[in-house]
N, C-alpha and C positions, 0 to 999 in steps of 0.2 A: 504493500500500500504506500510505503514511503517513496519507492521508486516511481510508481504511477503518479503520486502526488507531485513529485518534482517535475515530471513531464508535463502534467496539466498546468502547473504554475508557470513553467517556462513557455508553454504555448500561449497563455494569456499575455505574457510579457512580449512575445514575438509578434502577436497580432496587433497589440497596441503600438509597438515600435514601427510596424509597417504603416499604420495610419499616420503616425507622426512623420516618418521619413518621406512619405508621399507629399505631405504638406511642405516639408523643407525643400524637397527637390523641385517642386512645381510652383511654389509661391515665395521664392526666396526674396524677391523685391519687396514683398509686403512685410517682411520681418526686418526690424531695425538691427537686430543682433542675433543671428541664428546660432552662434557658437555655444551658448548654454544648452540649446536643444541638441546639438551635435554631441556635446559631452555627455548629456543624459542618455542618448542612444548608445554611445560607447559603453557607458556603465551598465546599461541593461543587457548589452551583448555579452559583456564579461560575466555578468551574473548568470545568464543562460549557459555560458560555457562552463562555469563552475558547477552548475546544477546537473547538466545532462551531457557535457562534452566528453566524459570519461569513456563511454563505449566506443566512440569514434576513434579516439586516440589509441585505445587498447586494440581495436581492430586493425588500425593502420600499423601499429607496432608489431602485432603478430604477423601480418603479411610481410613486413620488412624483414623480420627474422627468418621467415620461410623463403625469402628472396623471390617474391612474386608481387606483381602489380595487381591489386584488387580494387573492388568498387569503392573502397574507402578513400582511395586517392582521387577519384572523381569528385567526391565531396570536398576533399582538402584543397584541390585546385581552385574550385569555385570559392571556397572560404578564403583562400589566400588572395584571390583577385578582388573579391568584394571588400575584404578587410583592408587590403593595401590601398585601393582607390579611396575608401572612406577615411582612412587614417591620413592620407596625403591631403585630402580636402579639409580635414579638421586642422592639420598643422598649418596649411596655407590660409585658412580662414575663409575659403570660398570653394565652390564646386559641390558636386553631388555626394551624398553619403549612402552607403548600402549596408550598414550594420544589420539592418533587419533581415537581409538575405542570409547572413551568417547565423542569426538566431533561428530562422526558419529551417535551414538545412540541419542544424544541430538537433532541433526538435524532431524533424522527420526521421533522421537516422536513429535517434534514441528510441523513438516509438517502435520502429521496426525491430530493433535489437531487443527491446523488452518483450515484444510478442514472441520472438524466437526463443528467448530465455524461458518464458513462461511455458511454452509448449514442451521444451526440453525437460524442464523441471517436473511437469506433469507425468511425462513418460518415466523419468527416473523414479519418482515417488511410487508410481504404479508397480514398477519392477521391484522396488525395495519392499513394498508391503507384502508381496508374494514370496520374497526370497526366504531361504531357509533360516536366516538369522532372525526373521520377524514372524515366522510361523510358530505357534506354540503347540507343543506336544505334551500330553499327560503320560508320563513314563511310569510303568510299574516298578516299584523298588523291590529288592530282595525280601524285605519285611512284609510285603503285601500291600503297601500303601501306594499313593500316587504322587509323583513329583512333576511339577510343571517346568518345562525346559524348552529352550529354542530348538527347533527341528534340526538345526545345524549341529547341535551338540548330542543328538541321539546316535548312539553307537550301534553298528550292525549286531543283530541278535537280541537287542533290547525289545521289550514289548510295550506297545502304545495302545491306549484306550481311546476310542472315538465314539461319541454319542450320536443318536439319530439327528439328522439335519446338519451335522458338522462336516467340515472338509478334512479329509485324511491329510495330516501334516507331513507324513513321510511315505516313501515307497516301502512296501513290505508284503508279507505273506499273510493272507487271512487265516485266522485261527477260529476254532469253534464251529459256529453254525453258518449257513449261507446268509447272504445279505444282498440287498438291492442297491445299486450304485447309479447315481446320475453322473454321466461322463461326457455330456454334450459339449462342454467348453473345451475338453481335452481331446475327444475323439470325433466329435461331430455327429454322433448317433442321437436321434431324438428319443429313441426308446431306452429307458433305463436298463442296465445290464445286471443280471444275477451273477454274483461271484461265489464260487464254492470254496470250502476250506482247502487251503493249499494253493489257491490261485493268487496271482499278483494283483495288488491294489496300488494304483498310482497316486502319488501326492497330487492334490488338486481335485480329486473326485469326491463327491458328496454321498455319504451313506444315508439312505432314505428311511429304512424300516427296522433298524436293529442297533443295539449297542454292540460294538465289535471290538476285537483286539487284533492288532497287527504285530507281526514280528519284523522289525525293521531290517530291510535288506536292499542294498543299492541295486539299481538296474544297470545292466551291462550293455544295453543297446543304444545308449545316448538319448533316450526318449523321455527322460525324467523331466519334471517341471522345472528344475533348476537348469537343466541343459537348454530347455526352450527359452528361459529367461536370459541365459548367456547369449543365445543366438539373437534375441531381440536387442539386448543391451549393447552388443558389439557394434551396432551401427546407429547408436542413439543420436549422434550429432553430425551427420553428413551435411555438406554444403548443398543447398537446394539447387534445382535446375536453374532457377532464375538467378541465383547468386553466381553460379558458374558462368552463365551467359554474360552477366554484368562484368565479371572478372575478365572474360575474353575481350569485351569491349575496352576495358581499362588498359589492356596490354598494348593496344595501339593508340587509343585516344589520349592517354596521359602523356606519352612521349611526344605525340604530334603537337598537342596544345602547349606543352612546356617549351618545345623547340621554337614554335611560332612566337611565343612570348619573349623568349631570350633573343631571338633574331630581331624582333621589333625594337627591343630596347637598344640592341647594338646598332641598328641602322639609324634610329632616331638620335642617338647620341652624337652622331657626326654633324647633324644639321640643327639640333635644338638643345636647349639646356637639359641637364640630367633629370630635373624634375618633370619636364614635359615628356621625356623619353620613358620615364617610369610610369607616368600617367597612361600613355598609350599601351605600354606593356601590361599594366594592370587591367586596362579596358579589354584586352584580348582574353585574359583569364576570366573576366566577368561575363563577356558575351559568349564564352565557350560553355557556360553552364548548361548541361544537358537537361533542360527543364522537362522535356517530354519523359525522361527517365526519372528525374528527381521529384517532380510534382504531378504532372498531368497523368502519367502512366500509373503511379500508385493510386491516385484518386480514382481513376477509371476502374482499376482492379478492385479497390475497396467498394466501389459502387456495385460491381459484379458480385462481390461476396454478400452484400446486402440482399441482392436479388436471389442468390442461391439460398440464403437463410430463409427467405420468404417461402420458398417451395419445399423447405424441410431439409436442406443440406447445408450444414455449417462447416466452414473451413477455418482453420486456425490462423492462416497467413494469406494475405492478398496474393503473394507470389505463387501460391498453390493453384491459382486459377490458370496460370500458364501451363503448369504440369498437367492439369486436368484437360486442357484443350488439346494436348498432343496425344492423348490416349487412342490407341488403335486396337487394343485387345483388353477385354474385360473378363476377369476370372471371378466367379461367384462361389462362395460357400453356400451350402444348402440349409442345413438346420439352423434356425434362428436368423437367417439372412433372407433367402428366397421364401422360406416358410417362416411363419410367426413363432412365437414362443409357446403357443398353446397347441394342444392336440385336439382333434374333434372326432366325434363318433361317426364312423363310416356306415355301419350297419348293426342292427340288433336282431337276432333270430331266437325265437322261443320254441320249445318243444310242445308237441300236441298233448302230451300226457300231464302237463302241469295242472294243478288243482285250481288255478286262478287264471283270469284273462291276461292277455299280453300287457295291457295297461297296468293291471294290478302287480304283475311281476316286475315291470319296469319301476314302479313306485317302490317296491321292496328293495330292489338293487340300489336305487338312488339313496334311499334311507340308510342302507348299510355302508355306502361309500362316502356319504356326506362329510365334508370337512377334512378329508385326508389330502396329503400333499402330493401323492402319486399323480402324474399327468393324466393317466387313464381315469382315475377317480374324479379329478377336476373336470375332465371332459364329460363324464356321465352326469355330474352335477349341473354343468352348464347346458347340457343338451335339452333340458326342460322337459316338461310333461304336457303333451297336447291332448285335447279332446277329453276322452274318458279318463286318461291318466292324470290330467290336471285335477280332476275331482278326487283322486286318490292321494294327492300330495301329502296331506296332513294325517292320513289314516295310519301310516306306518312310521314307527320311531325305533331307533336303535337303542337296545338295552345294554348290550355288551359287545365288546370288540377285542379281537386278538389278532395281532399281526403275525403272519406266517412268513418269517424272514426269507427273502429271495423267491417266494412263491405267490403270495397274495394276502387275502384277509379271511378271517372267519368272524361272523357277526350274528347276534341274536336280535331279531326284530319283532315288535309287537304292534298289532293294529288297535284301533279304537274299540274293537269288540273283545279284546283280551286274548286273541289268538297269537301264538308265538311260533316262529320258525327259525331254523338255522340256515344262514346264507353264506356260501363260500364263493369267493371270486379268485380264480387261479389263472395265472398268465399262461398263454400258449407256450412260451419258451420253457417254462418250468415243466409243463406236461411233456414237451418233446424231449427234454433232458432226462426225465424219469423213464421215458420209453426208449431211450437210446437213439432217438432220431436227431437229425441236424439241429443245431442250436440256432439262436436268433441271428447270429452273424451270417448264416447261410439262407435265412428265410426272409422274404419280403413282407409276409403278412404277420401282423402283430395284433394281439387282442386278449380277451379274458373269457374264460369258460365259467359259467355260473352253475352252482349246485344248490338245490333246495332240499334240506334235510338229508343230505348225503346222496341225492340222486341228480343226474344231469338235468339241467333245466333250460339251458340256452347259452348263447355266446354273443359277444360284441367285438367288432373289429374297429380299428382306429387308424387315422391317417393324419398326416401333417396338413395344416391349413396354410395354403400359399397366400402371400400378401396381396392386398388390393393392387390392381393394375399389373399383376404378374405377367400375363400373356401379352398385353399391349406393350409393356416396357421392353420385353425381349424382341418383339417385332420391330419396334422403333430403333433399338440398338442395331439390329441387323440391317435396317434401311440406311442407317448412317455409315455403313461400311465397317462396323466394329465386329471383330471376331469374338465369339462367345465361347467360354469354357466353364465347366463346373468341376470344382475340386472339392471333394467331400470325404469326410471320414466315415460316413454312413455306407451301407452296403451298395453295391452297384445297382441292384434291382430297385431299391428305394430312391437312389440318386437319379435314376433314369426317369422317374416320374416328373422331374422338374421341367421337362419340355425343352432341354438344350441338347443339340446333336452331339457335341463333344463332352462326354461325361466320363470322369474318372472317380470311381468310388473306392472306399476302403483305404484311403490314403492316410499315412501318419503325418504329423506336422512337418517332419524333415522332408518327406516326399513332396508335400505341397511346396515347401521352400525350394526344392530342386527344380520343380516344374517352372516356377517363376524365374529362377535364375537362368534356366535354359532359354526362356523367352527373351529375357533381357540380353543374353549373349547374342541372340539372333537379331538384335536391334529393334525389338518390339517395345512399344511403350505400354506398360501393363498397369491397369487399374485393378486392384484386388478389393472386393467387397466382402467383409466378413464380420464375425461377432465374437469369436471365442479365443481362449488362450491358445488353442491349437492353430489358429489362423495368424497369430501375431508374428511369427518369424517370416511367413510369406508376405504379410502386409508390410513389414519393414523392408523387405527386399524389393518390392514393387516400386515403380516410379511414383505411383500415388496410391493411396489406400483410403477407403471409406469404411468406417465402422458403424454398426447399427447402435443406436442410442441405448437399446435395451441390453446390449452385449456386455462383456466383461470390461472392467476398468482398464485392464492392460490393452485390450484391442482398441479402445477409444484413445488411449494415451499415445500409442504408436502410429495411429492413423492421422493423415493430414486433414481428413474431413469426417464429420459425424452426421449420419442420416437419421431422421426421426422415426423411420420405419412405417410411416402411415401409408404411403403409396409408392410402389416400386417405380412408377413412371418418373419420379423425381431424379433417378439416376440418368436416363437419357436426356432429360431436360437440363440437368446440370452440365452435361457435356456440350449441349447446344449453346447454353449461355456462355460457357468458357470459350468455345471456339469462336463465336461471334465477337466477343470482347477482344480476344487476342488478335484476331485478324485485323480489326480496326486499329488496335494499339500499335501493331507492327507497322502498318501503313503510316500512321502518325509519327512513329519513331523515326523512320527513314526520312520522312519529310523534315522533321526537326533536325536530324543530322545534317541534311543539306543546308538548312537555314543557318545552323551554327558555323558550318564551313564558310559560307558567304559572309556571315557576320564577322568572323575572325579576320577574314581578308580585308574587309572594310575598316575594322578597328585598327589593324596593323598599318593600313595606309593612312590612318588619321582622318578618315571620312565619317566615322561613326562616333558620335558623342555618347558617353556612358548613359546619359539620361535617355537618349533615343534607343539605345540598346536595351535598356531596362523595359521601356514601354513596349518595344517589339517582342521581347521575351514574354511579357505578360499576355500580350495579344496572342502569341503563338500557343502558349500553354492553355489559354482559355479556349482557343479554337479546337485543339486536339482533344481537350477534356470534354467539350460539348459534344463532339462527334462520337466519342467513345461512350458517353453516358446516354446519348440519344439512341444508340444502337440497341440498348437493352430493351427499349420499348417495342422493338420489331417482333420479338417472340412473346406470344401471349400464353402465359401459364396461369391464368386467373383461377382455374379449377384446382390446380395443385396448391396455389396459395391458400384457397379456402380450406382444402383438406388439411394442410399443415397447421392452419390456425384453429382447426377443430370446428369449422363452420360447414354447413351443408353446401355442397357444390352448386354453383350458379346454374349449371346445365344438368338437367336430370339425366341419369344414366338410362341406357336402353332397357326396356323391360326384359326380364328373363336372364340378364347377365349376372352371374354369381361371382362374388368377390373371390371365391376360392376355386374358381374354374381352372383346371390345370391347362397348361399350354399344350398345343398339339404336339404329338411326338414327331421326331424327325426334323426339327427346325434346322434350317441351314445355318452354318457357322458364320457365313459372311452375308 
């Protein structure tokens, strides 16, 4: 808050200094003695330099130590020219002053540096909170007690206790009874997985239905949570695409401008006093200010970020708009990304021999499952009771409940007439395991079998609920020439339901990472859209990444953008906004480079007074900014804006279109 406060205070000083400087430079004849005002502007500039100048100095010093010309030198050149001309005018008692240019440039740079620092700190904090040093484990002592210890201090062979709903703090072997684990953020499977005694439990998975004990044992395949965090943290502070482009510009722009300024001083020294030669030399540096890069372009990019935010995509830095505009390949995660966080009931079938109607049976099952955290239980509760079943909602109540770890539940329900029954809900996967049939990893169908008083009564199957706009978003991305891929930790069969032609299921986090790296090596510009811890390494490796707001803190921290998850059409809309903005900005940029080149020539020849140069630069920046900002109105995304804001869309959707309608199979990749 102190850093942001200094930037805000400096911005107020700079804006007021600009107003005063314009008065001094344009109304000098009306002022009897402008020197006190000039001195005040100098003092305000020095104050701004003290408050926010450190990041620019540090960035330039770092670049100098690394023997490279960076974008910081573009700012320093303009600062030197503006300050030099202004100081000369102050000492001579006449002429224009540009101290406010120095203040504004310092504030602009400090603002961008603070945004980058904040984004980096968020990622570091997310990694730190998940690291072994900050995960707490309850370790069983030889005396039979429990000792809380950092997961990093748990030794192999020690036993750790984990309560229902908690995250496993260490990798280990499950002891005792089977248990059900939520591993979506680690493996990408939307279906919880039953682990049997002797099986490996990974740190970061959540136990749902039992109190368990683990025998700590490190994984040897490099897929532990800490290995993933190392992969993410290893690239935590790369220079962005925009920074690299600006650095490339600086490599030739800085020497050219410096050489022209030195040559101007040397030539004018032969025909004019040293003061006048210095004045023309400083005028070259002032007119060389790349305002399209320093002011107009950032403003246009920040306007684009505002438009992106309105449709539900929030980017952390304006420079990320450029990275987003270059995307030609989009890789999606499935669970929690293309699909929502909730599961829905696909079908319910009841046996003919049941003593009650189907509606009555459904009411009994909902009563038995009500309030449980299992995704299938939540789906049954959300599914509602229609028609006759609605009338039976309050007739059945749960009297007793017992969790069957790794299998399902047993419950005793009673109706308003005093009748009681025992209801069991057992997962298909546990039934297959008991029968020695393929487990859930090889099966696409997931569901629950119901028993009433020990006899088979029916079953329910479940499926993921794809997000609003799923099919139309994939169609639009294909129309834009974007290649589509799905990288999922879920099974190949379930991943294929997403409606993307190129599907790779059953992938580990490291395999996702390798796919992205292979695309990057082939010069593809990759956008990765994900939500889980298992997506974080791939998201870090991609040119740009968007995390779902409902996803893990780590995914949000490493991603350049965060999507609110309301409508998937926001992803292609974000690409459109970014492409349109950057196309116009690049046109404006080259126009401004041409202007600067002509301006430097005129200034070096002595034909361009600094006041005229300043006015021309203001007009140039205003023109390119207006063109970039006006472009954003060409793409109409009002419906997405309404959806993101939680309002009813202004255009009614076509009748019969379901939000969860799966995309057609076999969609083309291009």
